Every structure is written in C-alpha cells, then in structure tokens.
VOLOLUM-672361 format. One record per residue (C-alpha): residue in three letters; x, y, z. Coordinates in steps of 0.001 Angstrom, whole numbers. Layout:
VOLOLUM-672361
(site 'ALA' (X Y Z));
...
end
This chain:
VOLOLUM-672361
(site 'MET' (14569 16554 -15828));
(site 'ALA' (14240 19712 -17872));
(site 'GLU' (16869 22434 -17768));
(site 'GLY' (15983 24817 -14975));
(site 'PRO' (12893 24734 -12758));
(site 'THR' (9356 24649 -14119));
(site 'PRO' (6948 27500 -13254));
(site 'GLU' (5279 25181 -10715));
(site 'GLN' (8618 24498 -9027));
(site 'GLU' (9430 28219 -8943));
(site 'ALA' (6034 28867 -7337));
(site 'ALA' (6778 26213 -4705));
(site 'VAL' (10134 27813 -3830));
(site 'ALA' (8481 31242 -3522));
(site 'ALA' (5700 29888 -1320));
(site 'PHE' (8230 28127 889));
(site 'GLY' (10126 31389 1299));
(site 'SER' (6969 33053 2639));
(site 'GLY' (6973 30736 5637));
(site 'ASP' (3505 29319 4967));
(site 'HIS' (2667 25702 5753));
(site 'LEU' (2536 23921 2386));
(site 'VAL' (812 20953 782));
(site 'LEU' (2547 19938 -2438));
(site 'GLN' (489 17567 -4606));
(site 'ALA' (3116 15951 -6818));
(site 'GLY' (1822 13762 -9640));
(site 'ALA' (3609 10638 -10846));
(site 'GLY' (7088 11419 -12164));
(site 'SER' (6779 15156 -11471));
(site 'GLY' (10154 15594 -9768));
(site 'LYS' (9026 15991 -6173));
(site 'THR' (12412 15086 -4683));
(site 'THR' (14157 17583 -6936));
(site 'THR' (11622 20208 -5888));
(site 'LEU' (12180 19509 -2199));
(site 'ARG' (15923 19928 -2731));
(site 'MET' (15188 23294 -4373));
(site 'LEU' (13194 24328 -1309));
(site 'ALA' (15951 23210 1044));
(site 'ALA' (18634 25002 -972));
(site 'SER' (16648 28255 -961));
(site 'THR' (17130 28863 2780));
(site 'ARG' (19791 28790 5474));
(site 'ARG' (17315 27630 8086));
(site 'TRP' (17672 24177 9647));
(site 'GLY' (15242 21509 8530));
(site 'ARG' (14442 17820 8594));
(site 'TYR' (13224 15670 5726));
(site 'LEU' (11129 12657 6825));
(site 'ALA' (11340 9850 4281));
(site 'PHE' (8899 6980 3744));
(site 'ASN' (11565 4294 4219));
(site 'LYS' (15241 3859 4992));
(site 'SER' (16425 3533 1376));
(site 'ILE' (14799 6834 410));
(site 'ALA' (16338 8531 3451));
(site 'THR' (19783 7176 2574));
(site 'GLU' (19515 8428 -999));
(site 'ALA' (18281 11841 185));
(site 'ARG' (21256 12275 2519));
(site 'SER' (23591 12213 -470));
(site 'SER' (21734 14938 -2378));
(site 'PHE' (20117 17347 102));
(site 'PRO' (22056 20388 1335));
(site 'ASP' (23794 20277 4717));
(site 'ASN' (21122 22356 6458));
(site 'VAL' (18618 19495 6146));
(site 'LYS' (18859 16251 8108));
(site 'CYS' (17287 13303 6263));
(site 'SER' (15859 10339 8138));
(site 'THR' (12752 8270 8739));
(site 'ALA' (10436 8885 11674));
(site 'HIS' (11405 5428 12926));
(site 'SER' (15042 6556 13068));
(site 'ILE' (14152 9490 15323));
(site 'ALA' (12034 7203 17493));
(site 'TRP' (14897 4689 17701));
(site 'HIS' (17331 7254 19111));
(site 'ALA' (14724 8570 21554));
(site 'VAL' (13118 5321 22741));
(site 'GLY' (13785 2277 20572));
(site 'HIS' (17442 1747 21498));
(site 'ARG' (16318 626 24947));
(site 'TYR' (14692 -2381 23260));
(site 'ARG' (17711 -3324 21147));
(site 'ASP' (17950 -6836 22601));
(site 'ARG' (14270 -7533 22013));
(site 'LEU' (14440 -6539 18344));
(site 'GLY' (16929 -9328 17742));
(site 'ALA' (14906 -11957 19573));
(site 'PRO' (13895 -15096 17630));
(site 'ARG' (10399 -15521 16242));
(site 'MET' (7885 -17448 18329));
(site 'SER' (4959 -19415 16931));
(site 'SER' (1453 -18156 17643));
(site 'ALA' (710 -21461 19382));
(site 'LYS' (3614 -21072 21807));
(site 'LEU' (2884 -17394 22428));
(site 'ALA' (-787 -18222 23022));
(site 'ALA' (242 -20720 25678));
(site 'LEU' (2523 -18175 27364));
(site 'PHE' (-335 -15667 27600));
(site 'GLY' (-2917 -18198 28699));
(site 'ILE' (-4912 -18027 25468));
(site 'ASN' (-6433 -21495 25560));
(site 'VAL' (-9945 -21001 24178));
(site 'GLU' (-11474 -21374 20748));
(site 'LEU' (-14094 -18961 19420));
(site 'ARG' (-16887 -19726 16958));
(site 'LEU' (-17913 -16764 14806));
(site 'GLY' (-20905 -17684 12679));
(site 'GLU' (-19782 -20569 10495));
(site 'ARG' (-16098 -19968 11245));
(site 'LYS' (-13977 -21172 14145));
(site 'ILE' (-10895 -19335 15350));
(site 'THR' (-8318 -21301 17316));
(site 'ALA' (-6238 -20154 20285));
(site 'SER' (-3348 -19509 17888));
(site 'GLY' (-5667 -17477 15680));
(site 'LEU' (-6833 -15417 18649));
(site 'CYS' (-3205 -14787 19556));
(site 'PHE' (-2479 -13575 16020));
(site 'ALA' (-5555 -11306 16130));
(site 'ALA' (-4378 -9848 19443));
(site 'GLN' (-906 -9119 18042));
(site 'GLU' (-2448 -7528 14946));
(site 'THR' (-4707 -5431 17194));
(site 'VAL' (-1637 -4051 18975));
(site 'LEU' (63 -3292 15658));
(site 'ARG' (-2986 -1406 14375));
(site 'TYR' (-3120 528 17633));
(site 'CYS' (540 1455 17200));
(site 'GLN' (-203 2811 13717));
(site 'SER' (-3124 4883 14994));
(site 'ALA' (-3224 8243 16768));
(site 'ASP' (-5274 6785 19617));
(site 'ALA' (-4061 6889 23217));
(site 'VAL' (-5532 3517 24228));
(site 'ILE' (-6320 208 22528));
(site 'GLY' (-9960 -205 21489));
(site 'PRO' (-12347 -2250 19320));
(site 'GLN' (-11492 -135 16267));
(site 'HIS' (-8028 -1708 16238));
(site 'VAL' (-9231 -5325 16096));
(site 'PRO' (-8679 -6617 12526));
(site 'TRP' (-11487 -7696 10210));
(site 'LEU' (-10347 -11212 9398));
(site 'LYS' (-11173 -12719 6012));
(site 'GLY' (-14416 -14647 6326));
(site 'ILE' (-15933 -12247 8890));
(site 'GLY' (-17970 -9577 7141));
(site 'GLU' (-20696 -8818 9692));
(site 'GLU' (-20331 -6200 12406));
(site 'HIS' (-21824 -8267 15231));
(site 'LEU' (-19270 -11031 14558));
(site 'HIS' (-16461 -8485 14703));
(site 'ASP' (-17872 -7217 18016));
(site 'GLN' (-17713 -10762 19400));
(site 'LEU' (-14124 -11091 18235));
(site 'ALA' (-13205 -7747 19836));
(site 'ASP' (-14701 -8740 23201));
(site 'VAL' (-12425 -11780 23340));
(site 'VAL' (-9286 -10315 21763));
(site 'LEU' (-8980 -6936 23516));
(site 'PRO' (-7955 -8261 26958));
(site 'TYR' (-5208 -10311 25310));
(site 'ALA' (-4098 -7332 23201));
(site 'ARG' (-3755 -5152 26305));
(site 'ARG' (-1694 -7883 27972));
(site 'ILE' (582 -8056 24909));
(site 'TRP' (1018 -4263 24839));
(site 'ALA' (2044 -4323 28509));
(site 'ASP' (4574 -7046 27688));
(site 'LEU' (6032 -5019 24821));
(site 'GLN' (6774 -2068 27094));
(site 'ASN' (9168 -4160 29182));
(site 'PRO' (12669 -3656 27705));
(site 'GLU' (14181 -6712 29376));
(site 'ARG' (11646 -9408 30239));
(site 'GLY' (9132 -9188 27435));
(site 'ARG' (8299 -12244 25351));
(site 'VAL' (6410 -10845 22328));
(site 'LYS' (8383 -10215 19127));
(site 'PHE' (9301 -6505 19176));
(site 'LYS' (8906 -4432 15980));
(site 'PRO' (9826 -882 14908));
(site 'ASP' (6168 217 14891));
(site 'HIS' (6071 -580 18615));
(site 'TYR' (8800 1871 19562));
(site 'LEU' (7440 4457 17115));
(site 'LYS' (4186 4428 19086));
(site 'MET' (5992 4639 22407));
(site 'TRP' (7880 7672 21119));
(site 'ALA' (4688 9295 19805));
(site 'LEU' (2973 8865 23170));
(site 'THR' (5677 11058 24741));
(site 'GLU' (4392 13980 22575));
(site 'PRO' (7888 14714 21202));
(site 'GLU' (9116 18016 19824));
(site 'ILE' (11250 17911 16671));
(site 'ARG' (13502 20937 17063));
(site 'LYS' (13886 22224 13497));
(site 'ASN' (12812 25388 11664));
(site 'PHE' (10974 23400 9011));
(site 'LEU' (9873 19801 8416));
(site 'MET' (9270 18043 5100));
(site 'LEU' (7059 14934 5146));
(site 'ASP' (7459 12832 1996));
(site 'GLU' (4856 10338 692));
(site 'ALA' (2314 12078 2918));
(site 'GLN' (-580 10312 1189));
(site 'ASP' (486 7048 2869));
(site 'THR' (1174 8375 6360));
(site 'ASN' (-23 6454 9381));
(site 'PRO' (-2143 8513 11813));
(site 'VAL' (474 8079 14546));
(site 'LEU' (3033 10025 12499));
(site 'GLU' (426 12495 11267));
(site 'ARG' (-281 13495 14858));
(site 'VAL' (3396 13950 15711));
(site 'PHE' (3985 15974 12531));
(site 'ASN' (1017 18290 13055));
(site 'ALA' (2032 18857 16675));
(site 'GLN' (5151 20703 15409));
(site 'ARG' (3023 23411 13758));
(site 'GLY' (3598 25933 16548));
(site 'HIS' (7370 26177 16114));
(site 'ALA' (8179 24807 12623));
(site 'GLN' (7080 25392 9032));
(site 'LEU' (5420 22207 7789));
(site 'VAL' (5660 20944 4208));
(site 'MET' (3673 17897 3130));
(site 'VAL' (4465 16372 -237));
(site 'GLY' (2937 13401 -1999));
(site 'ASP' (271 12326 -4456));
(site 'SER' (-3254 11731 -3138));
(site 'GLY' (-3876 9674 -6272));
(site 'GLN' (-1290 7176 -5019));
(site 'ALA' (-2884 6609 -1591));
(site 'ILE' (-3055 2810 -1810));
(site 'TYR' (-2157 1658 1697));
(site 'GLY' (-5421 2355 3510));
(site 'TRP' (-5824 -1384 4126));
(site 'ARG' (-2873 -1318 6527));
(site 'GLY' (-3846 1818 8451));
(site 'ALA' (-2308 4564 6296));
(site 'ARG' (-4358 7697 5653));
(site 'ASP' (-4136 10454 3071));
(site 'VAL' (-3336 13318 5431));
(site 'MET' (-2843 15845 2632));
(site 'THR' (-6469 16570 1776));
(site 'GLY' (-7416 17852 5221));
(site 'PHE' (-4138 19611 6053));
(site 'ALA' (-4393 23323 6872));
(site 'GLY' (-1840 24854 4548));
(site 'ARG' (-1274 26459 1174));
(site 'GLN' (-2108 24036 -1652));
(site 'LEU' (300 23750 -4615));
(site 'THR' (725 21229 -7417));
(site 'LEU' (3439 19651 -9554));
(site 'SER' (1614 18415 -12636));
(site 'HIS' (4386 18194 -15256));
(site 'SER' (5615 14598 -15458));
(site 'PHE' (9209 14024 -16497));
(site 'ARG' (8594 10243 -16668));
(site 'PHE' (6289 9931 -19674));
(site 'GLY' (4662 11832 -22527));
(site 'ASP' (1072 12857 -23168));
(site 'GLY' (-66 9376 -24243));
(site 'VAL' (429 7862 -20790));
(site 'ALA' (-572 11130 -19106));
(site 'ARG' (-4016 10961 -20723));
(site 'GLU' (-4540 7444 -19376));
(site 'ALA' (-3368 8540 -15933));
(site 'ASN' (-5805 11458 -15971));
(site 'ARG' (-8703 9128 -16759));
(site 'TRP' (-8075 7212 -13532));
(site 'LEU' (-7404 10378 -11554));
(site 'ALA' (-10827 11665 -12593));
(site 'ILE' (-12519 8419 -11495));
(site 'ALA' (-10674 8571 -8152));
(site 'GLY' (-11910 12104 -7590));
(site 'ALA' (-8389 13553 -7452));
(site 'SER' (-7915 17260 -8091));
(site 'ILE' (-4623 17038 -10002));
(site 'ARG' (-4241 16316 -13737));
(site 'LEU' (-912 15480 -15343));
(site 'HIS' (880 16941 -18367));
(site 'GLY' (3314 14663 -20151));
(site 'SER' (6786 15688 -21204));
(site 'PRO' (6842 16844 -24857));
(site 'THR' (10277 15261 -25297));
(site 'ILE' (9106 11714 -24428));
(site 'ASP' (7242 9573 -26958));
(site 'SER' (4711 7496 -25048));
(site 'GLY' (1460 5764 -25899));
(site 'VAL' (-1074 3092 -25013));
(site 'GLY' (-1265 -89 -27059));
(site 'ARG' (-292 -3721 -27248));
(site 'VAL' (3130 -4738 -25929));
(site 'ASP' (4243 -8279 -26784));
(site 'ARG' (7506 -8252 -24800));
(site 'PRO' (7019 -5877 -21845));
(site 'ASP' (9799 -5039 -19429));
(site 'ALA' (7364 -5413 -16536));
(site 'ILE' (3973 -6982 -15836));
(site 'LEU' (2028 -5423 -12966));
(site 'CYS' (-547 -7414 -11007));
(site 'ARG' (-3239 -6507 -8538));
(site 'THR' (-2770 -9559 -6311));
(site 'ASN' (-106 -12033 -5233));
(site 'GLY' (-2152 -14770 -6904));
(site 'GLY' (-2148 -12829 -10148));
(site 'ALA' (1634 -12478 -9924));
(site 'MET' (1974 -16222 -9400));
(site 'ALA' (-171 -16934 -12464));
(site 'GLU' (1969 -14626 -14604));
(site 'ILE' (5203 -16202 -13368));
(site 'LEU' (3965 -19703 -14206));
(site 'THR' (2941 -18674 -17718));
(site 'LEU' (6197 -16844 -18425));
(site 'LEU' (8449 -19609 -17133));
(site 'GLY' (6453 -22122 -19170));
(site 'SER' (7212 -20042 -22270));
(site 'GLY' (10948 -20038 -21580));
(site 'PHE' (11359 -16537 -20191));
(site 'ARG' (13688 -15647 -17354));
(site 'VAL' (11471 -13990 -14734));
(site 'ALA' (12162 -11692 -11783));
(site 'LEU' (9759 -10866 -8968));
(site 'VAL' (9836 -7479 -7233));
(site 'GLY' (9980 -7968 -3479));
(site 'ARG' (10461 -11148 -1540));
(site 'GLY' (9066 -14406 -2855));
(site 'ASP' (8434 -15383 771));
(site 'THR' (5004 -13759 603));
(site 'LEU' (3877 -16153 -2120));
(site 'SER' (5606 -19209 -687));
(site 'ASP' (4090 -18609 2766));
(site 'LEU' (642 -18429 1181));
(site 'ALA' (1281 -21640 -770));
(site 'ILE' (2418 -23452 2378));
(site 'ALA' (-741 -22265 4151));
(site 'ALA' (-2801 -23732 1299));
(site 'GLN' (-916 -27009 1693));
(site 'GLU' (-1762 -27105 5395));
(site 'LEU' (-5458 -26696 4661));
(site 'LYS' (-5381 -29264 1869));
(site 'THR' (-3917 -31845 4293));
(site 'GLY' (-6605 -31204 6907));
(site 'ARG' (-4622 -28924 9217));
(site 'ARG' (-5521 -25364 10169));
(site 'THR' (-3093 -22580 9314));
(site 'ASN' (-2047 -19396 11108));
(site 'HIS' (-1514 -17468 7871));
(site 'PRO' (-3507 -14217 8256));
(site 'GLU' (-5167 -14575 4848));
(site 'LEU' (-6509 -18081 5588));
(site 'LEU' (-6739 -18040 9364));
(site 'LEU' (-10476 -18692 9690));
(site 'PHE' (-10761 -21564 7232));
(site 'SER' (-10647 -25167 8408));
(site 'SER' (-10265 -26731 4949));
(site 'TRP' (-9272 -25859 1385));
(site 'GLY' (-12856 -26501 347));
(site 'GLU' (-13996 -23645 2589));
(site 'VAL' (-11526 -21326 848));
(site 'GLN' (-12787 -22410 -2582));
(site 'ASP' (-16377 -21810 -1498));
(site 'TYR' (-15453 -18413 -56));
(site 'VAL' (-13821 -17079 -3223));
(site 'GLU' (-16688 -18365 -5368));
(site 'HIS' (-19587 -16964 -3364));
(site 'ASP' (-18320 -14100 -1191));
(site 'PRO' (-17483 -10765 -2899));
(site 'ASP' (-14806 -10128 -252));
(site 'GLY' (-12935 -13187 -1534));
(site 'ARG' (-12369 -11955 -5083));
(site 'ASP' (-8775 -10926 -4409));
(site 'LEU' (-7913 -14522 -3439));
(site 'GLN' (-9460 -16012 -6593));
(site 'PRO' (-6297 -15915 -8781));
(site 'PHE' (-4277 -17616 -6047));
(site 'VAL' (-6904 -20328 -5526));
(site 'ASP' (-7045 -20939 -9283));
(site 'VAL' (-3263 -21353 -9459));
(site 'ILE' (-3184 -23808 -6545));
(site 'ASP' (-6093 -25818 -7962));
(site 'GLU' (-4575 -25989 -11445));
(site 'HIS' (-898 -26560 -10611));
(site 'GLY' (-640 -27690 -6993));
(site 'VAL' (1469 -26395 -4121));
(site 'ASP' (4643 -28314 -5052));
(site 'VAL' (4739 -26750 -8516));
(site 'VAL' (4218 -23263 -7085));
(site 'LEU' (7064 -23661 -4579));
(site 'ASP' (9336 -25069 -7294));
(site 'VAL' (8576 -22140 -9576));
(site 'LEU' (9402 -19602 -6859));
(site 'GLY' (12808 -21265 -6535));
(site 'ARG' (13542 -20657 -10231));
(site 'LEU' (13200 -16874 -10275));
(site 'SER' (16027 -14696 -11647));
(site 'ALA' (17584 -11468 -10437));
(site 'GLU' (16102 -8399 -12121));
(site 'ASN' (19292 -7568 -14002));
(site 'LEU' (19311 -11064 -15536));
(site 'ALA' (15588 -11401 -16255));
(site 'ASP' (13714 -11014 -19534));
(site 'VAL' (10663 -9654 -17703));
(site 'THR' (9895 -8440 -14189));
(site 'VAL' (6640 -9300 -12429));
(site 'SER' (5337 -7209 -9562));
(site 'THR' (2224 -6357 -7633));
(site 'VAL' (1300 -2683 -7970));
(site 'HIS' (2026 -2098 -4288));
(site 'LYS' (5582 -3388 -4707));
(site 'ALA' (6019 -1395 -7936));
(site 'LYS' (5270 1930 -6266));
(site 'GLY' (8190 4285 -6860));
(site 'ARG' (9453 2165 -9768));
(site 'GLU' (9290 2705 -13542));
(site 'TRP' (9967 712 -16717));
(site 'SER' (10112 1565 -20404));
(site 'THR' (7258 -802 -21325));
(site 'VAL' (4569 -2163 -19003));
(site 'ARG' (1646 -4559 -19349));
(site 'ILE' (-1200 -4700 -16827));
(site 'ALA' (-2056 -8249 -15702));
(site 'ASN' (-5485 -9816 -16072));
(site 'ASP' (-6392 -9855 -12368));
(site 'PHE' (-7727 -6294 -12599));
(site 'THR' (-11318 -7351 -13155));
(site 'GLU' (-14229 -5157 -14201));
(site 'PRO' (-16701 -4331 -11409));
(site 'GLU' (-19817 -6500 -11332));
(site 'PRO' (-23145 -4713 -12028));
(site 'ASP' (-24579 -3143 -8890));
(site 'ASP' (-28069 -4079 -10072));
(site 'PRO' (-28570 -6430 -13061));
(site 'HIS' (-31974 -4829 -13680));
(site 'GLU' (-30399 -1388 -14140));
(site 'VAL' (-29557 -1082 -17851));
(site 'ASP' (-27945 1412 -20174));
(site 'ARG' (-29487 2921 -23308));
(site 'THR' (-28831 -215 -25295));
(site 'GLY' (-30504 -2501 -22751));
(site 'GLU' (-27256 -3931 -21329));
(site 'PRO' (-26754 -4062 -17520));
(site 'LEU' (-24835 -1061 -16280));
(site 'PRO' (-21350 -1988 -15045));
(site 'GLY' (-20711 -1514 -11355));
(site 'ARG' (-19247 1707 -10109));
(site 'ILE' (-15463 1792 -9842));
(site 'ASP' (-14328 2131 -6252));
(site 'ALA' (-12041 5129 -5685));
(site 'ALA' (-9412 2913 -4034));
(site 'GLU' (-9354 653 -7111));
(site 'ALA' (-9013 3713 -9363));
(site 'ARG' (-6003 4887 -7343));
(site 'LEU' (-4413 1458 -7671));
(site 'ALA' (-4956 1568 -11440));
(site 'TYR' (-3451 5075 -11573));
(site 'VAL' (-294 3850 -9855));
(site 'ALA' (-141 902 -12260));
(site 'VAL' (-449 2865 -15512));
(site 'THR' (2048 5527 -14433));
(site 'ARG' (4906 3022 -14069));
(site 'ALA' (5359 3065 -17881));
(site 'ARG' (7665 5575 -19552));
(site 'HIS' (7112 4832 -23245));
(site 'ARG' (4551 2118 -23906));
(site 'LEU' (1615 939 -21799));
(site 'ASP' (-454 -2156 -22515));
(site 'LEU' (-3710 -1808 -20541));
(site 'GLY' (-4235 -5579 -20576));
(site 'GLY' (-6475 -6393 -17625));
(site 'LEU' (-7605 -2770 -17368));
(site 'ALA' (-8723 -2538 -21006));
(site 'TRP' (-12347 -2859 -19856));
(site 'ILE' (-12141 824 -18894));
(site 'ASN' (-12452 1631 -22627));
(site 'ARG' (-16078 448 -22603));
(site 'HIS' (-16965 1463 -19042));
(site 'PRO' (-19121 4607 -18599));
(site 'ASP' (-16715 5999 -15990));
(site 'GLY' (-13891 5828 -18507));
(site 'ASN' (-15902 7525 -21290));
(site 'PRO' (-18277 10018 -19661));
(site 'ASP' (-18525 12202 -22774));
(site 'GLN' (-19833 9283 -24839));
(site 'ARG' (-22688 8666 -22443));
(site 'GLY' (-24084 12151 -22076));
(site 'GLY' (-22393 12844 -18741));
(site 'SER' (-20669 11062 -15904));
(site 'PHE' (-21591 7587 -14798));
(site 'GLY' (-23328 8865 -11721));
(site 'GLN' (-25332 11417 -13731));
(site 'ASP' (-26289 8796 -16295));
(site 'ARG' (-27957 6890 -13530));
end
C-alpha cells in the first residue's frame, strides 16, 4: 500500500462521515479492506462487518478497531437459530438412495431422452431446498428446481418441477425439526430459518463485503436494516462470478451513494490495461489504474507461479502435463472435487448410473461423450471428458494422490473460482478458455471471415478475475484469442462489436 490514503479513500471516509448509505466499487487489488478499516476508525459509532467467509472474518477481527464486530452472516444466524440444530450438523452423510427410500421416493422419471432415477429425484429435491434457502422467497417454488445437465428445454424442467416440489417441501419440513430430522443439515438451512424471522441487527452501521456475490437471502436481511443503520456495500461488480449458484450482484441496484476505488496496489499499468479490456466487455463502469511503482506486463511466461483454469477438467489436464514434465504441482482447493467426478465417470463406464450432480442424467459414458460433442451446454465438461478418454480414471486418481503442498510446489494450478482473492507474481491462463463460436457462420467481417461470437458478460467477468491474479507478468495463454476478437479491439474495427454488426 502507498503511504497515506489515496484521494478515493479520503472521499470514501468523508462520505461515510455524512451518514449516507454507500456503495463502494473496489477494483481488483484496490485496498478495499484497508479502506473499510479507515471508515471504521473514523467514527466512535458501533458497527458490524459482514465477511464473505469465516477466514476473512477471522483476519478482520485482528485488524479492525474495537467498535466494529467482524463475523459472517452465518455466525449471526448460528447464535440466533442454528445452535438448536447442533446435533444435526454433526450427523453422518446418507446416500441419496437411502434418503429416497426414507421419503418414499420410489419412482423414475423420463425427461425427453433422459431418465432420472429415484436417487436422482432425491438429489434434485435436496438441491431445490438449498436454492430456496439461498433465495429471498418465502416459500419453495418451481424457480428453485435446478436445471440439470442434459435438460435444456423449459417444458422438461416444468415436468421435473411437478415431480420434485412435493418431495422438496417434505425435506424442508424435515429440516426444521431440531431432533428427529433425517436430512443432512447445512449452514445455509439455518441461515434461511434466521432470515425468515425478519431479524434486526442492532448496530449503527453495517459493512457488507464481497457484495457482488451475495445471495438474495442475505441481501434481503441487509436491506431490511436500512431504517436504523447506515449501510455500506463494498465489492467489485466485475468479479460477480457466482451467479450459477444463486449469488446476485446486489451493488448495481442498491439505493446509495456510489463511490469507486480504482487504484490497484497489486499490479502496474500493463496488467491494468488488460483488466480494463475485460471490464469494458463485461459492461462494468469501473476502470483500473495500475501502481506506478510495480513493473507489470503481458507476455509469455515459461515457468509461471500459477496456472488458472476455467474448468475442473482443464485443471486436471494441466496437472497431468506438469507432472509428466517432472514438476511438483499444487492444486488450490480440495482435490475431492476432481476425484469425485472421476469416480462418477468410472461408474458410467462400468454400466452403472451415478448420483454425481454433473452426470446425474446420463446412463452411460457414451451419452456423456455425445453430449459434450453436440450440445453447447456441455462445452464446460469437454476438457474433463478428453482427460478421461485419453488417460483413464485410474491414472487420474493416481495423479491426484501425487499433488504437493503449495509451499513445496513448483507451480500451483487452480480454477478461477478457487483463485478468487489470491494473487501470484506470474500467472498463465490455461487453454480451456475457448473463443466463442460464431453466432451465424454467414455473418462475416470486412475481410470475409465469419464474425466471432459475442462474448458473454459472465465469461468476461471470469476472464477479468483471472487476469487480475497476476502482479508482475501475465501470460494470456488460452485467452490470447481476445487479441484478434472485435470485442477486444473495438478501435481497429471502426467501433464496438455490436456497432460493427
């Protein structure tokens, strides 16, 4: 960090002192936690800082002033409601097949060309309840039923919802029994129970961190405090990458004074320019300024500290290549995610169905191969399928057992989602960030070549998170196609991509 506050940080402190509700858009590496501490230290009022996860809350407690209590929303909900379910949280896992039998789920459902077993229906019902718990809704409805891979048509989802909803309501009733319930109890369950009580958080001001990834259930509780507390939302709308699991960027529609932190202390102008390219594609309002004291740039990196992947399959492919070349490799997060997926593939390859959520609707490995080849929704599974087909499940499981701790590794591999909040000196982007297919092969540019497909805003945000993990040197790798894409070079094409069309 620079000596003394930046003008943007001084403006934030002044705005906080006025008592206005605030929205603080904090770009990657812009010192948002330091700024929040400045706000907290500028007043004697009592406040609460709501962290995204327990580790962030623990770190904040050691650095925030005494007038601010630091915790997660789940921690508040635990003390209010969750402690009553202490025994259920420690209960052993139960297979979907056994749970299905307990709840009388003994039917199979055919959805188009796919068949979903009783165990699959039980999983869908549990996932429906979880999505309901993450929502602001008062009752469970069709909007909470998951869209399973292999079901892309609305009428098929409607059929699934008709069958699943009665089971989901039965499961929710079970979860509300502190003593006799049978369903595995999770923190999101007691968070919802707490939210339904319409709680009041008795503080003079509230700070909500990582607001761009807030679930609607917490958004509703937070906004309900507006009448008695000053509300401060802080985050980076460009890093809203958890929409697939129910999170919503609550910053853009929040009624409050809008401020920005655009000076990044993480990297210099070289990486900042690349970040701004993706921010523009994502439609974000903020643009970053790099630190003049940090030398950073974009170019080839032969020995990166970290390799960032879009998918779990892409991470597996990188690990196999690196280990084959003699490198010691670390994986950010638990390897269980990859091993569970590999075991699910093994089940399908031996003629058994699997309850893994990614492969739930497929009755054979051949169906999965056909899906990734012909269905656009299956593109994210393609790297994983390629790895299994080339190396086999046994090799994949063996490789995952040979990973190193990060402090002993030559290179760290991570998905972008797991890398969020992290940084490395040098970073390479993996090859599973593929260029969008043309929307219409008959639509051509000025040279007669088919126009590349438009870049989805969610994909642009994911790329923005990826490129901003580098402090000094960034190798675009699998994102290098942006250098020839109209969205990445609007000035060279006489306007933006959309205008060029």
